[in-house]
Backbone as CSV, one residue per row, in Angstrom:
resi,resn,N_x,N_y,N_z,CA_x,CA_y,CA_z,C_x,C_y,C_z
1,UNK,33.846,-0.981,-10.917,33.050,-0.488,-10.098,33.439,-0.858,-8.698
2,UNK,34.145,-1.930,-8.637,34.338,-2.741,-7.140,35.924,-2.759,-7.284
3,UNK,36.594,-2.325,-6.248,38.047,-2.723,-6.032,38.305,-3.747,-5.216
4,UNK,39.043,-4.858,-5.461,39.151,-6.220,-4.699,40.561,-6.008,-4.125
5,UNK,40.558,-6.595,-2.885,41.935,-6.831,-2.295,42.725,-8.026,-2.911
6,UNK,43.923,-7.609,-3.450,44.693,-8.629,-4.295,44.961,-9.833,-3.467
7,UNK,45.281,-9.775,-2.279,45.457,-10.955,-1.324,44.398,-11.820,-1.156
8,UNK,43.254,-11.117,-0.640,42.013,-11.908,-0.098,40.994,-12.141,-1.324
9,UNK,41.057,-11.127,-2.238,39.979,-11.264,-3.199,38.643,-10.690,-2.721
10,UNK,38.582,-10.198,-1.562,37.378,-9.478,-1.040,37.361,-8.013,-1.427
11,UNK,36.074,-7.366,-1.481,35.786,-6.093,-1.897,36.407,-5.102,-0.845
12,UNK,37.210,-4.125,-1.393,37.755,-3.218,-0.339,36.879,-1.937,-0.577
13,UNK,36.349,-1.688,-1.643,35.543,-0.585,-2.068,34.285,-1.077,-2.782
14,UNK,33.093,-0.718,-2.666,31.999,-1.197,-3.512,31.694,0.130,-4.274
15,UNK,30.705,-0.269,-5.412,30.213,0.712,-6.079,28.876,1.418,-5.789
16,UNK,28.868,2.495,-5.787,27.393,3.387,-5.858,27.060,3.988,-7.197
17,UNK,25.936,3.574,-7.898,25.663,4.032,-9.123,24.208,3.964,-9.347
18,UNK,23.928,4.441,-10.813,22.529,4.177,-10.874,22.140,2.939,-11.645
19,UNK,20.863,2.545,-11.677,20.549,1.353,-12.556,21.192,1.132,-13.746
20,UNK,21.064,2.324,-14.493,21.450,2.279,-15.911,23.184,1.843,-16.107
21,UNK,23.893,2.110,-15.054,25.210,2.077,-14.964,25.398,0.512,-14.712
22,UNK,24.615,-0.160,-14.052,24.792,-1.576,-13.455,24.336,-2.473,-14.614
23,UNK,23.671,-1.980,-15.719,23.214,-2.844,-16.728,24.388,-3.655,-17.284
24,UNK,23.960,-5.113,-17.398,25.054,-6.001,-17.560,25.974,-6.535,-16.710
25,UNK,25.858,-5.984,-15.606,26.966,-6.256,-14.422,26.119,-6.989,-13.137
26,UNK,27.041,-7.398,-12.408,26.470,-7.977,-11.157,27.138,-7.706,-10.047
27,UNK,26.742,-7.585,-8.782,27.177,-7.465,-7.616,26.794,-8.499,-6.565
28,UNK,27.464,-8.716,-5.659,27.041,-9.692,-4.499,25.780,-9.261,-3.801
29,UNK,25.788,-7.955,-3.393,24.657,-7.403,-2.869,24.291,-5.932,-3.347
30,UNK,22.831,-5.884,-3.716,22.432,-4.684,-4.455,21.605,-4.102,-3.441
31,UNK,21.807,-2.816,-3.266,20.752,-1.975,-2.375,19.968,-1.107,-3.370
32,UNK,18.733,-0.959,-3.427,17.773,-0.254,-4.217,17.070,0.753,-3.482
33,UNK,17.198,2.006,-3.744,16.621,3.037,-3.173,15.570,3.572,-3.982
34,UNK,14.289,3.446,-3.456,13.176,4.152,-4.195,12.362,4.933,-3.185
35,UNK,12.984,6.030,-2.797,12.490,6.620,-1.530,11.532,7.873,-1.812
36,UNK,11.292,8.233,-3.141,10.516,9.485,-3.422,8.983,9.111,-2.800
37,UNK,8.551,10.260,-2.178,7.346,10.172,-1.630,6.290,11.373,-1.897
38,UNK,6.763,12.207,-2.930,5.882,13.324,-3.365,4.941,12.533,-4.452
39,UNK,3.731,12.413,-4.310,2.886,11.801,-5.194,2.918,12.525,-6.544
40,UNK,2.775,13.769,-6.447,2.861,14.714,-7.596,4.211,14.599,-8.470
41,UNK,5.261,14.418,-7.882,6.552,14.112,-8.499,6.564,12.821,-9.149
42,UNK,6.091,11.666,-8.378,6.153,10.317,-8.856,5.227,10.350,-10.268
43,UNK,3.985,10.877,-10.240,3.057,10.889,-11.100,3.700,11.718,-12.675
44,UNK,4.485,12.847,-12.384,4.881,13.500,-13.362,5.973,12.836,-13.938
45,UNK,6.965,11.923,-13.053,8.259,11.408,-13.470,7.833,9.877,-13.720
46,UNK,6.778,9.449,-13.638,6.288,8.072,-13.582,6.940,7.121,-14.850
47,UNK,6.894,7.821,-15.849,7.352,7.278,-17.132,8.926,6.752,-17.112
48,UNK,9.599,7.539,-16.237,11.041,7.300,-15.844,11.179,6.509,-14.573
49,UNK,10.539,6.800,-13.594,10.808,6.109,-12.174,10.273,4.779,-12.226
50,UNK,8.941,4.529,-12.804,8.382,3.370,-12.713,8.675,2.348,-14.045
51,UNK,9.425,2.670,-14.793,9.777,1.937,-16.004,10.025,0.438,-15.606
52,UNK,9.231,-0.448,-15.967,9.469,-1.819,-15.626,10.786,-2.453,-15.870
53,UNK,11.443,-1.871,-16.901,12.637,-2.268,-17.365,13.702,-1.823,-16.209
54,UNK,13.649,-0.640,-15.878,14.617,-0.140,-14.762,14.378,-1.118,-13.317
55,UNK,13.171,-1.361,-13.164,13.057,-2.333,-11.863,13.566,-3.554,-12.152
56,UNK,13.480,-4.243,-13.283,14.208,-5.431,-13.449,15.392,-5.461,-13.625
57,UNK,16.084,-4.444,-14.192,17.604,-4.539,-14.021,17.959,-4.169,-12.537
58,UNK,17.453,-3.322,-11.713,17.924,-3.194,-10.406,17.436,-4.437,-9.416
59,UNK,16.581,-5.151,-9.644,16.188,-6.254,-8.953,17.054,-7.745,-9.481
60,UNK,17.574,-7.474,-10.591,18.285,-8.800,-11.124,19.801,-8.692,-11.204
61,UNK,20.448,-7.681,-10.611,21.847,-7.328,-10.599,22.476,-8.193,-9.381
62,UNK,21.922,-8.550,-8.402,22.393,-9.157,-7.162,22.608,-10.583,-7.337
63,UNK,23.817,-11.212,-6.900,24.215,-12.549,-6.951,23.700,-13.146,-5.749
64,UNK,23.649,-12.397,-4.539,23.126,-13.108,-3.340,21.927,-12.447,-2.489
65,UNK,21.994,-11.133,-2.547,20.824,-10.265,-1.821,20.471,-9.099,-2.476
66,UNK,19.245,-8.733,-2.489,18.782,-7.510,-2.949,18.115,-6.996,-1.805
67,UNK,18.543,-5.774,-1.509,17.725,-4.903,-0.365,17.005,-3.676,-1.019
68,UNK,15.751,-3.646,-0.860,14.934,-2.680,-1.470,14.497,-1.672,-0.227
69,UNK,14.856,-0.294,-0.344,14.263,0.882,0.674,13.280,1.694,-0.277
70,UNK,11.955,1.463,0.153,11.086,2.349,-0.822,10.060,3.099,0.258
71,UNK,9.747,4.052,-0.184,8.640,4.942,0.244,7.120,4.123,0.060
72,UNK,6.445,4.075,0.992,4.966,3.651,0.989,4.347,4.175,-0.237
73,UNK,4.484,5.335,-0.609,3.800,6.226,-1.642,3.992,5.472,-3.084
74,UNK,5.154,4.841,-3.324,5.393,4.153,-4.435,4.437,2.902,-4.676
75,UNK,4.110,2.358,-3.555,3.282,1.079,-3.550,1.852,1.566,-3.522
76,UNK,1.551,2.648,-3.157,0.108,3.265,-3.087,-0.124,4.110,-4.222
77,UNK,0.561,4.378,-5.077,0.176,5.233,-6.350,-0.846,4.752,-7.018
78,UNK,-1.679,5.681,-7.437,-2.731,5.176,-8.424,-2.836,6.339,-9.418
79,UNK,-2.870,5.891,-10.793,-3.060,6.856,-11.917,-4.114,6.193,-12.696
80,UNK,-4.892,7.395,-13.413,-5.812,6.852,-14.407,-5.225,6.555,-15.725
81,UNK,-4.037,6.968,-15.969,-3.262,6.737,-17.034,-2.828,5.303,-17.222
82,UNK,-3.194,4.561,-18.235,-3.101,3.229,-18.236,-1.785,2.582,-18.024
83,UNK,-0.667,3.064,-18.732,0.732,2.716,-18.757,1.120,3.011,-17.281
84,UNK,1.050,4.154,-16.682,1.485,4.303,-15.339,0.770,3.346,-14.354
85,UNK,-0.498,3.172,-14.375,-1.230,2.257,-13.705,-0.604,0.928,-13.733
86,UNK,-0.397,0.236,-14.953,0.259,-1.055,-15.059,1.651,-0.898,-14.580
87,UNK,2.352,0.023,-14.773,3.691,0.054,-14.121,3.793,0.047,-12.600
88,UNK,2.775,0.757,-12.236,2.776,0.894,-10.574,2.369,-0.468,-10.126
89,UNK,1.461,-1.289,-10.878,1.025,-2.674,-10.291,2.178,-3.377,-10.149
90,UNK,3.230,-3.176,-11.047,4.544,-4.097,-10.743,4.919,-3.858,-9.336
91,UNK,5.144,-2.539,-8.780,5.519,-2.371,-7.580,4.695,-2.935,-6.632
92,UNK,3.378,-2.711,-6.688,2.519,-3.244,-5.790,2.513,-4.700,-5.527
93,UNK,2.701,-5.390,-6.663,2.969,-6.966,-6.685,4.202,-7.359,-6.039
94,UNK,5.302,-6.443,-6.247,6.461,-6.828,-5.586,6.152,-6.773,-3.926
95,UNK,5.563,-5.758,-3.559,5.299,-5.594,-2.154,4.606,-6.775,-1.679
96,UNK,3.439,-7.114,-2.194,2.508,-8.212,-1.816,3.098,-9.735,-1.813
97,UNK,4.037,-9.881,-2.807,4.569,-11.182,-2.992,5.839,-11.355,-2.133
98,UNK,6.382,-10.443,-1.993,7.830,-10.577,-1.356,7.941,-10.053,0.057
99,UNK,7.153,-9.030,0.472,7.329,-8.523,1.731,6.154,-9.003,2.674
100,UNK,6.262,-10.184,3.091,4.978,-10.938,3.611,5.224,-10.926,5.141
101,UNK,6.491,-10.721,5.758,6.743,-10.457,7.143,7.402,-9.240,7.583
102,UNK,6.462,-8.516,8.786,6.801,-7.341,8.975,8.020,-7.749,10.183
103,UNK,9.155,-6.892,9.809,10.378,-7.120,10.674,10.558,-6.083,11.646
104,UNK,9.912,-4.901,11.488,10.008,-3.734,12.499,9.115,-2.753,12.232
105,UNK,8.560,-1.921,13.045,7.897,-0.826,12.943,7.995,0.157,13.841
106,UNK,8.243,1.425,13.656,8.290,2.427,14.609,8.023,3.787,13.996
107,UNK,7.887,4.959,14.915,7.567,6.226,14.446,8.670,7.052,14.409
108,UNK,9.162,7.758,13.422,10.184,8.679,13.328,9.698,9.966,12.837
109,UNK,10.002,11.065,13.774,9.426,12.452,13.291,8.105,12.301,12.761
110,UNK,7.154,11.643,13.529,5.889,11.697,13.229,5.486,11.121,12.097
111,UNK,6.348,10.178,11.545,6.081,9.495,10.422,6.219,7.819,10.603
112,UNK,5.272,6.883,10.482,5.317,5.520,10.671,6.441,5.113,9.596
113,UNK,7.380,4.132,10.109,8.373,3.545,9.429,8.265,2.059,9.818
114,UNK,8.049,1.211,8.549,7.811,-0.107,8.659,8.840,-0.810,7.886
115,UNK,9.475,-1.916,8.390,10.519,-2.742,7.808,9.950,-4.320,7.587
């Protein structure tokens, strides 16, 4: 999934793939994109999208750095369905425990974007 320069040993091309394809593998930096913002779609697909095993794999593949880009909707999702509720709590805990310093905030096309 990564092509290395024979002389330097540095990556020439990196991999872009799904969480499932990275199962059992590692990379120096992992970028996780969780940008779905449609609440209805998130709830309908929550069994797949919010599966704690997928999140664990996504967050544990990086050797040095994990970058998570996510929609605020994922962290604000609420469901009366117990399993969906518990799985969404994992995302909320991730936000509250790791994203403690606001780096940047701006408005883009009428939407507040925070980093």
